[in-house]
N, C-alpha and C positions, 0 to 999 in steps of 0.2 A: 752432131748428127745423131739420129737414133738408129741403133743396130739391133736392139732387142725390144720387142713389144710384148708385154705380159698382161693378159686379161685375168682378173681374179674372179673366182667363183668356187662352187662345190660340185664334185662329180656326182653323177647318178640322175636318173629320170625324175626322182622326187624333188630335186632342187633345180631342175633345168629352167623353169619359168619363174623362179623366185627373184626378189629384188637383189639379193646378194650376188646374183650371177650376171649383173649388168656388164661387168668386164668381159665375161665370156662372149656375150652378145656382140660387143664391139669388135673383139678379135675375130669372130666369125665373119663379120662384115669386112674387116681389113684383109683377111685371107682371100676373100672373094675378089676384092678390088685389085689385089696384087697377083692374082692367078696362082696362088699356092694351094697346098693340100695339107691339112693337119693329120698327123698320125702319132700314135702313142710311142714314146721312146722311154724305155725303162731307165736309161742312164740319167735322164733329166726329169723323171717322175711326173710326166705329163704329156699332153698332146703338143707336138712341135711341128712347125712348118718352116722350111728354108726356102727363101725366094732369092734366086741368084741375080746379081747385078754386076755390071762391069766395075773394075777398080776405079774408073773415072767417076762412076756414080756413087762410090763409097763402099763397094763390095756387097756381100750377101746380107740379107735381113732375116732375122729369126723372129717367129711369133710363137707364143707359148700360152697354154692353158694348164696350170698346175692341177694334177689329179690327186693332190695330197690332202684335200680339205683345206679350208681357208686358213686355219691356225698354223699350218705348216707350209705356207706358200714359199717361204724362203728356201726350203729344202729342195724345191724344184728350180728356182731361179738361180741360186748361187752356183751350183755346179756347171750350168750352161754358160753363165757369164765368165766363170773362171777358165773353163776349157777353151773358149773362143776369144779370151782376152778382151772382153767387153767391159769398159769402164762404167761405173755407176751412172755418170752423167750421159751415157749413151743408152740408158735403159728408160723406157716409158712403161709405167704401170697404170693400167686402166681399171678403175674400181668404182663401186657404188658410193655415193656421198649423201649422208643424212642431212647435212647442213645446206643443201641446195634442193629446191623443189624440182619435181619432174619437169623436164623441158629446158633445164639449164645445165651448163657444163663449165668447168674452169680448168685451166692448165697451170701447173706450178712446178717449181723445182725445189726439192728439199722440204723441210718443215717436219712437224711432229706427225705421228700416226693418228692422232686425235681419236684414239680408242678403236681404230680399225685393226682387227687382229691379223689380217693378211699383210698389211703394211708393217705392222710391228715385227712380224717374223722375217720379212724381207730385210728390214733395217738391221735386225740382229744378225742375220746370216751374211749380209754384205759388209757389216761393220760400219755402215754410214747411212744417213738418210738422204744423201746427195744424189737422188735419182729423180726423174721427171714423173709427175702424176697427172693423169687426166681424170678428173672427178666428175662422174655422171650423177646428176641429182636424182634422188629417189624420194625425197621428202622425209619428214620426221614424224613419228607417231604422236609426239607431244609430251611423252613421259619417258624418262630414261629407263624405267623398269620394263617398258614394253618393247625396247629396241630389238632384243634378241629374237623375239617371236616375229616382229615386224619385218625384219630383213629376210626371214625365211618363209615369208608368205608371198603368194603371187599378187602383183599389183592389180587393182581394178582396170578395166579395159581402157578408160580414158587416160590413166597414168601410164599404162604400157605403151599406148600410142604416142604419148608425149616423149617417153624415153626413147622409143624407136626412131622418132623424128629427130631427136637430138643426136642419136648415133649416126644417122644418115648425114646430118649437117656437119658434124664434127669430123666425119671421115673425109670431108672435102679438104681438110687441113693436112691430110696424110702426106702429100708430097712435100709440104713445107717442114713437117716434123722430120721426115727422113733426111732431108738435106740440111737440117740444123737451122732453118730460118725461123727461130722460135718467136721472134717479134711478130712476124706475119702470121704464124700459126695461132698465136695468142689472140691477135686481132680477129681472126676468123672465128675462133672458138668462143671468145667472150662476147662477140656480137651475134651469136647464133640464136639468141633468144628471140622468138617472134615479136615484132614490134607491136606495141599497143595501138589499137585503132585511134586515129585522131578525132577530136571532137568535131561535130558538124560545124561548118562555117555559118555565120549569121546570114540571114537573108538580106542581101544588099539591095534588093529591089524595094524592100519595104522601108519607109521613112523611119528614122531613129526615134522621133517623137511625133507620132501621128496626131493630127488635130482632133480636138474633142468637139463633139456636136454641141451647138448652141441651142438653148430652149426656144 
């Protein structure tokens, strides 16, 4: 089961609507769904919400937005996880993903940081990559040298709408994530891409080989 949900981003109004803050956007939605309230907690270097649940339901859930800037995300995650004895495989980190287009999302456990500085620092601070990641597609600028500027820019309106729709759809898997039903959560998240329109059916009323006129 998931006991800690971390959304990655950068603090401050200048970064609020940039692509790198997609994880923050998801956690904002999760907090609303769960009826919690985010408040800054200096012990954990970020905004934290606690949502109480019964022991039968798995106990309380923590949601966190590190206020350390992206490169030091682990500085916020690690002390909270240690204090509440939350194992790495009980942590879900939600972050922007260059390798997926806007409108898509993927759930995975473990793996490399793939150049994402927030994930790198969390792995370093936890001492393991064995935590869950929800990857929210933001697209790629097409050239590696443009990535740093790209993630710190606001997406155009159509891309922001696609990301917001993906957040809404993937939040539907929140109950499965919290109870640890990862197969069902994965099925929901990975099939959340809007289906492509089907090609029109051929006109069955018309004959397949209409007769040609005779002279």
